[in-house]
N, C-alpha and C positions, 0 to 999 in steps of 0.2 A: 349920616353914613360916611365913613371914611374910605377914601380911595388910596390904596398903596401903589407905589411905583411912580413912573414918570408920566405926567399928563401928555397926551398926544393931541395934536391939532387935526389929525386925520386918522381914518381907519386904515391900518396897515394892509397891504395887499397880501394875497396868499403866499406869494413868493417871498415877501419880507418876513412873513410869519415863519415859513420854513427855514429861512436863513437864521432867524433867531433861535429856532428850535435846534438846528444843527450846531450853532455856536454853544448852546447850552449842554449838549450831549456829546460833543466831539471827543471827549476823553474816554468814553466808553464805546468800544467797537460794536457791540451788539445793538445798543441804542442808536448809534450812528447809522448802522445799516437799516434799522427799522424806520428811522426818520427819512432816510433817502428813499427807501422803497415806497413809503406813504406819499412822499412828495412827487416822485416820478409817476405814480399812478394817477394822481389827482390834478396835476398841473397840465396846462396846454403845452404843446410841443415846443414852442419858442421859449417859454419860461423854463421848461425842463432843461433845454440846452444852456440857457443862461445860468441856471442853478448848478448844473454840472461843471461848467467852466469856473464859476465862483468857488465851488468846493475844491477843484483841482488846484487853484491858485492859493487857497488858504490852508488846506489840510493835506496831509499825506494819506493816501488811500492804500 
């Protein structure tokens, strides 16, 4: 069985997974809004604030 991609030493957290998703879809506004909506609904409050701050520093909303 072949594994594609970069091997990880740890399982990424939900916050890291949403950051990766947003990096992937940031060029498409509809997909960006969907990814943010999904993240904000499922993450705890502290991680939501951290994700919001990260998005604001990296992308124009």
